[in-house]
TIRO-2110 file (N, C-alpha, C; in Angstrom, 1 decimal):
// TIRO-2110
-18.1, -50.7, -9.5, N, 1, A
-17.1, -51.4, -8.6, CA, 1, A
-16.0, -50.4, -8.3, C, 1, A
-15.6, -49.5, -9.2, N, 2, A
-14.4, -48.6, -9.0, CA, 2, A
-14.9, -47.3, -8.3, C, 2, A
-16.3, -47.1, -8.1, N, 3, A
-16.7, -45.9, -7.5, CA, 3, A
-17.1, -44.8, -8.5, C, 3, A
-17.3, -45.1, -9.8, N, 4, A
-17.5, -44.0, -10.7, CA, 4, A
-19.0, -44.2, -11.2, C, 4, A
-19.7, -43.1, -11.4, N, 5, A
-21.1, -43.1, -11.8, CA, 5, A
-21.1, -42.1, -13.1, C, 5, A
-21.9, -42.5, -14.1, N, 6, A
-22.2, -41.5, -15.2, CA, 6, A
-23.4, -40.5, -14.6, C, 6, A
-23.0, -39.3, -14.5, N, 7, A
-23.9, -38.4, -14.0, CA, 7, A
-23.6, -36.9, -14.3, C, 7, A
-24.4, -36.0, -14.1, N, 8, A
-24.1, -34.6, -14.3, CA, 8, A
-22.9, -34.1, -13.6, C, 8, A
-22.1, -33.2, -14.0, N, 9, A
-21.0, -32.7, -13.3, CA, 9, A
-21.4, -32.0, -12.1, C, 9, A
-20.8, -32.4, -11.0, N, 10, A
-21.2, -31.7, -9.7, CA, 10, A
-20.8, -30.2, -9.8, C, 10, A
-21.8, -29.3, -9.5, N, 11, A
-21.6, -27.9, -9.8, CA, 11, A
-21.1, -27.2, -8.6, C, 11, A
-20.1, -26.3, -8.7, N, 12, A
-19.6, -25.5, -7.5, CA, 12, A
-19.9, -24.0, -7.9, C, 12, A
-19.4, -23.1, -7.2, N, 13, A
-19.6, -21.7, -7.4, CA, 13, A
-18.9, -21.3, -8.5, C, 13, A
-19.3, -20.1, -9.1, N, 14, A
-18.6, -19.6, -10.4, CA, 14, A
-17.3, -18.9, -9.9, C, 14, A
-16.4, -19.0, -10.9, N, 15, A
-15.0, -18.4, -10.7, CA, 15, A
-15.1, -17.0, -11.4, C, 15, A
-14.7, -16.0, -10.8, N, 16, A
-14.5, -14.7, -11.5, CA, 16, A
-13.2, -14.0, -11.0, C, 16, A
-12.9, -12.7, -11.5, N, 17, A
-11.7, -12.1, -11.3, CA, 17, A
-11.7, -11.2, -10.0, C, 17, A
-12.7, -11.3, -9.2, N, 18, A
-12.7, -10.4, -8.1, CA, 18, A
-11.4, -10.6, -7.0, C, 18, A
-10.8, -11.7, -7.0, N, 19, A
-9.8, -12.0, -6.2, CA, 19, A
-8.4, -11.6, -6.7, C, 19, A
-8.3, -11.3, -7.9, N, 20, A
-7.1, -10.8, -8.5, CA, 20, A
-6.3, -9.7, -7.7, C, 20, A
-5.1, -9.8, -7.6, N, 21, A
-4.1, -9.0, -6.7, CA, 21, A
-4.5, -7.4, -6.9, C, 21, A
-4.5, -7.1, -8.3, N, 22, A
-4.7, -5.7, -8.5, CA, 22, A
-6.2, -5.2, -8.1, C, 22, A
-7.2, -6.1, -8.2, N, 23, A
-8.5, -5.7, -7.8, CA, 23, A
-8.7, -5.6, -6.3, C, 23, A
-7.9, -6.6, -5.5, N, 24, A
-8.0, -6.5, -4.1, CA, 24, A
-7.2, -5.3, -3.6, C, 24, A
-6.1, -4.9, -4.2, N, 25, A
-5.4, -3.7, -3.9, CA, 25, A
-6.2, -2.4, -4.1, C, 25, A
-6.9, -2.3, -5.2, N, 26, A
-7.9, -1.2, -5.5, CA, 26, A
-9.1, -1.1, -4.4, C, 26, A
-9.5, -2.2, -4.1, N, 27, A
-10.6, -2.2, -3.1, CA, 27, A
-10.1, -1.7, -1.7, C, 27, A
-8.9, -2.3, -1.4, N, 28, A
-8.3, -1.9, -0.2, CA, 28, A
-7.8, -0.4, 0.0, C, 28, A
-7.2, -0.1, -1.0, N, 29, A
-6.4, 1.2, -1.0, CA, 29, A
-7.2, 2.4, -1.6, C, 29, A
-8.2, 2.1, -2.4, N, 30, A
-8.9, 3.2, -3.1, CA, 30, A
-10.4, 3.2, -2.6, C, 30, A
-11.1, 2.2, -3.0, N, 31, A
-12.6, 2.1, -2.9, CA, 31, A
-13.0, 2.2, -1.5, C, 31, A
-12.5, 1.3, -0.6, N, 32, A
-13.1, 1.2, 0.8, CA, 32, A
-12.7, 2.5, 1.6, C, 32, A
-11.5, 3.0, 1.5, N, 33, A
-11.3, 4.4, 2.1, CA, 33, A
-12.2, 5.5, 1.6, C, 33, A
-12.5, 5.5, 0.3, N, 34, A
-13.5, 6.5, -0.1, CA, 34, A
-14.9, 6.2, 0.4, C, 34, A
-15.3, 5.1, 0.5, N, 35, A
-16.6, 4.6, 0.9, CA, 35, A
-16.8, 5.0, 2.4, C, 35, A
-15.6, 4.8, 3.2, N, 36, A
-15.6, 5.1, 4.6, CA, 36, A
-15.9, 6.6, 4.8, C, 36, A
-15.2, 7.4, 4.0, N, 37, A
-15.5, 8.9, 4.1, CA, 37, A
-17.0, 9.2, 3.8, C, 37, A
-17.6, 8.5, 2.7, N, 38, A
-18.9, 8.9, 2.4, CA, 38, A
-19.9, 8.4, 3.5, C, 38, A
-19.6, 7.4, 4.2, N, 39, A
-20.6, 6.8, 5.2, CA, 39, A
-20.9, 7.8, 6.3, C, 39, A
-19.9, 8.6, 6.6, N, 40, A
-20.2, 9.7, 7.6, CA, 40, A
-21.0, 10.7, 7.2, C, 40, A
-21.5, 10.8, 5.9, N, 41, A
-22.5, 11.7, 5.4, CA, 41, A
-23.8, 11.1, 4.9, C, 41, A
-24.0, 9.8, 5.3, N, 42, A
-25.1, 9.0, 4.9, CA, 42, A
-26.0, 8.8, 6.1, C, 42, A
-27.4, 8.8, 5.8, N, 43, A
-28.4, 8.4, 6.8, CA, 43, A
-28.1, 6.9, 7.2, C, 43, A
-28.5, 6.7, 8.5, N, 44, A
-28.5, 5.3, 8.9, CA, 44, A
-29.8, 5.0, 9.7, C, 44, A
-30.2, 3.6, 9.8, N, 45, A
-31.4, 3.3, 10.3, CA, 45, A
-31.1, 2.4, 11.5, C, 45, A
-31.8, 2.5, 12.6, N, 46, A
-31.5, 1.7, 13.7, CA, 46, A
-32.5, 0.4, 13.7, C, 46, A
-32.4, -0.3, 14.6, N, 47, A
-33.2, -1.7, 14.7, CA, 47, A
-34.8, -1.4, 14.5, C, 47, A
-35.2, -0.4, 15.0, N, 48, A
-36.6, 0.1, 14.9, CA, 48, A
-37.0, 0.9, 13.7, C, 48, A
-36.0, 0.8, 12.6, N, 49, A
-36.2, 1.5, 11.4, CA, 49, A
-36.3, 3.0, 11.5, C, 49, A
-35.8, 3.5, 12.4, N, 50, A
-35.8, 5.0, 12.8, CA, 50, A
-34.6, 5.6, 11.9, C, 50, A
-34.9, 6.6, 11.1, N, 51, A
-33.7, 7.2, 10.4, CA, 51, A
-33.0, 8.1, 11.1, C, 51, A
-31.7, 8.2, 11.0, N, 52, A
-30.8, 9.1, 11.8, CA, 52, A
-29.9, 9.8, 10.7, C, 52, A
-30.2, 11.2, 10.5, N, 53, A
-29.5, 11.8, 9.4, CA, 53, A
-28.1, 12.3, 9.9, C, 53, A
-27.2, 12.5, 8.9, N, 54, A
-25.8, 12.8, 9.3, CA, 54, A
-25.8, 14.1, 10.0, C, 54, A
-24.9, 14.5, 10.7, N, 55, A
-24.7, 15.8, 11.4, CA, 55, A
-23.2, 16.2, 11.0, C, 55, A
-22.9, 17.5, 11.0, N, 56, A
-21.7, 18.1, 10.7, CA, 56, A
-21.7, 19.1, 9.6, C, 56, A
-22.8, 19.4, 9.0, N, 57, A
-22.9, 20.5, 8.1, CA, 57, A
-22.5, 20.2, 6.7, C, 57, A
-21.9, 19.0, 6.5, N, 58, A
-21.5, 18.6, 5.0, CA, 58, A
-22.8, 18.2, 4.3, C, 58, A
-22.7, 18.3, 2.9, N, 59, A
-23.8, 17.8, 2.1, CA, 59, A
-24.1, 16.3, 2.3, C, 59, A
-25.3, 16.0, 2.3, N, 60, A
-25.7, 14.5, 2.5, CA, 60, A
-25.3, 13.6, 1.3, C, 60, A
-24.8, 12.6, 1.6, N, 61, A
-24.5, 11.5, 0.5, CA, 61, A
-25.5, 10.5, 0.5, C, 61, A
-25.9, 10.2, -0.7, N, 62, A
-26.9, 9.2, -1.0, CA, 62, A
-26.3, 8.0, -1.7, C, 62, A
-26.5, 6.8, -1.3, N, 63, A
-25.8, 5.6, -2.0, CA, 63, A
-26.9, 5.0, -2.8, C, 63, A
-26.5, 4.6, -4.1, N, 64, A
-27.4, 3.7, -4.8, CA, 64, A
-26.8, 2.4, -4.9, C, 64, A
-27.5, 1.3, -4.7, N, 65, A
-26.9, -0.1, -4.9, CA, 65, A
-27.5, -0.7, -6.1, C, 65, A
-26.7, -1.4, -6.9, N, 66, A
-27.2, -2.1, -8.0, CA, 66, A
-27.1, -3.5, -7.7, C, 66, A
-28.2, -4.3, -8.2, N, 67, A
-28.3, -5.7, -8.0, CA, 67, A
-28.4, -6.3, -9.3, C, 67, A
-27.8, -7.4, -9.5, N, 68, A
-27.8, -8.1, -10.9, CA, 68, A
-27.8, -9.7, -10.9, C, 68, A
-28.6, -10.1, -11.6, N, 69, A
-28.6, -11.6, -11.7, CA, 69, A
-28.6, -12.0, -13.2, C, 69, A
-27.8, -13.0, -13.5, N, 70, A
-27.7, -13.5, -14.9, CA, 70, A
-28.0, -14.9, -14.9, C, 70, A
-29.0, -15.3, -15.9, N, 71, A
-29.4, -16.7, -16.1, CA, 71, A
-29.1, -17.2, -17.4, C, 71, A
-28.3, -18.3, -17.5, N, 72, A
-27.9, -18.8, -18.7, CA, 72, A
-28.8, -20.0, -19.2, C, 72, A
-29.1, -20.0, -20.4, N, 73, A
-29.8, -21.4, -21.0, CA, 73, A
-28.9, -22.5, -21.1, C, 73, A
-29.2, -23.6, -20.6, N, 74, A
-28.4, -24.8, -20.6, CA, 74, A
-26.9, -24.6, -20.2, C, 74, A
-26.7, -23.9, -19.2, N, 75, A
-25.4, -23.7, -18.6, CA, 75, A
-24.7, -24.9, -17.9, C, 75, A
-23.7, -25.3, -18.4, N, 76, A
-23.0, -26.4, -17.9, CA, 76, A
-23.8, -27.7, -17.7, C, 76, A
-24.5, -28.0, -18.8, N, 77, A
-25.3, -29.2, -19.0, CA, 77, A
-24.4, -30.3, -19.4, C, 77, A
-23.5, -30.8, -18.7, N, 78, A
-22.5, -31.8, -19.0, CA, 78, A
-22.6, -33.0, -18.2, C, 78, A
-22.5, -34.2, -18.8, N, 79, A
-22.5, -35.5, -18.1, CA, 79, A
-21.2, -36.1, -18.3, C, 79, A
-20.8, -37.0, -17.4, N, 80, A
-19.6, -37.8, -17.6, CA, 80, A
-19.4, -38.7, -16.4, C, 80, A
-18.2, -39.4, -16.4, N, 81, A
-18.0, -40.3, -15.3, CA, 81, A
-17.3, -39.5, -14.3, C, 81, A
-17.9, -39.5, -13.1, N, 82, A
-17.4, -38.9, -11.9, CA, 82, A
-17.2, -39.8, -10.8, C, 82, A
-16.2, -39.7, -10.0, N, 83, A
-16.1, -40.6, -8.8, CA, 83, A
-17.1, -40.3, -7.7, C, 83, A
-17.5, -41.2, -6.9, N, 84, A
-18.5, -40.9, -6.0, CA, 84, A
-18.0, -40.0, -4.9, C, 84, A
-16.7, -39.8, -4.6, N, 85, A
-16.3, -38.9, -3.7, CA, 85, A
-15.8, -37.6, -4.1, C, 85, A
-15.9, -37.4, -5.5, N, 86, A
-15.4, -36.2, -6.2, CA, 86, A
-16.4, -34.9, -5.7, C, 86, A
-15.7, -33.8, -5.3, N, 87, A
-16.6, -32.7, -4.9, CA, 87, A
-16.8, -31.8, -6.1, C, 87, A
-17.5, -30.8, -5.9, N, 88, A
-17.8, -29.8, -6.8, CA, 88, A
-16.7, -29.0, -7.0, C, 88, A
-16.3, -28.5, -8.2, N, 89, A
-15.3, -27.6, -8.6, CA, 89, A
-15.7, -26.3, -9.1, C, 89, A
-15.2, -25.2, -8.7, N, 90, A
-15.5, -23.9, -9.3, CA, 90, A
-15.4, -23.9, -10.9, C, 90, A
-16.1, -23.2, -11.6, N, 91, A
-16.1, -23.2, -13.0, CA, 91, A
-16.4, -21.7, -13.5, C, 91, A
-15.8, -21.4, -14.7, N, 92, A
-16.2, -20.1, -15.3, CA, 92, A
-17.7, -20.1, -15.7, C, 92, A
-18.3, -18.8, -15.7, N, 93, A
-19.6, -18.6, -16.2, CA, 93, A
-19.6, -19.1, -17.7, C, 93, A
-20.8, -19.6, -18.1, N, 94, A
-21.1, -20.1, -19.5, CA, 94, A
-21.3, -19.1, -20.4, C, 94, A
-21.2, -19.6, -21.7, N, 95, A
-21.4, -18.8, -22.9, CA, 95, A
-22.8, -19.1, -23.4, C, 95, A
-23.2, -18.2, -24.3, N, 96, A
-24.4, -18.5, -25.0, CA, 96, A
-25.7, -17.6, -24.5, C, 96, A
-26.9, -18.0, -24.9, N, 97, A
-28.0, -17.1, -24.5, CA, 97, A
-28.1, -17.0, -23.0, C, 97, A
-28.5, -15.7, -22.5, N, 98, A
-28.7, -15.6, -21.2, CA, 98, A
-29.9, -14.4, -21.1, C, 98, A
-30.2, -14.3, -19.7, N, 99, A
-31.1, -13.3, -19.4, CA, 99, A
-30.5, -12.6, -18.2, C, 99, A
-30.5, -11.3, -18.3, N, 100, A
-30.0, -10.5, -17.1, CA, 100, A
-31.2, -9.7, -16.6, C, 100, A
-31.2, -9.8, -15.2, N, 101, A
-32.2, -9.0, -14.5, CA, 101, A
-31.5, -8.0, -13.6, C, 101, A
-31.9, -6.8, -13.5, N, 102, A
-31.1, -5.8, -12.9, CA, 102, A
-32.1, -4.9, -12.2, C, 102, A
-31.6, -4.2, -11.1, N, 103, A
-32.5, -3.3, -10.3, CA, 103, A
-31.6, -2.4, -9.6, C, 103, A
-32.0, -1.1, -9.3, N, 104, A
-31.3, -0.3, -8.5, CA, 104, A
-32.1, -0.1, -7.2, C, 104, A
-31.4, -0.1, -6.0, N, 105, A
-32.0, 0.0, -4.8, CA, 105, A
-31.6, 1.3, -4.1, C, 105, A
-32.5, 2.0, -3.6, N, 106, A
-32.2, 3.3, -2.9, CA, 106, A
-32.8, 3.3, -1.5, C, 106, A
-32.1, 3.0, -0.5, N, 107, A
-32.7, 2.9, 0.9, CA, 107, A
-33.3, 4.2, 1.3, C, 107, A
-32.8, 5.3, 1.0, N, 108, A
-33.2, 6.6, 1.5, CA, 108, A
-34.6, 6.9, 1.0, C, 108, A
-35.1, 6.4, -0.2, N, 109, A
-36.4, 6.9, -0.7, CA, 109, A
-37.2, 5.7, -1.1, C, 109, A
-36.8, 4.5, -0.8, N, 110, A
-37.7, 3.4, -1.2, CA, 110, A
-37.2, 2.7, -2.5, C, 110, A
END
């Protein structure tokens, strides 16, 4: 009658500290300018996957990318009374048992 249902908490995206002012400043003032300098020394691929090597005589830079996924057991398994119009809210990552899967990706050599 009042629009509330007993259900699982609507899940939103995780909240982390990537948007903190000091982190944003570091990315804008330090990391991204350095990355831009390195990209001129990296190979690039066109739409036909043809590799184009850097020119200019400087030593070639090769970038390694790291990808990570973390899965938590029983993460945010909470039920309660939620209004039918309530949207999902961001929440912090859970505690407890987890499984981390990582890999390194190197476009230059597969």
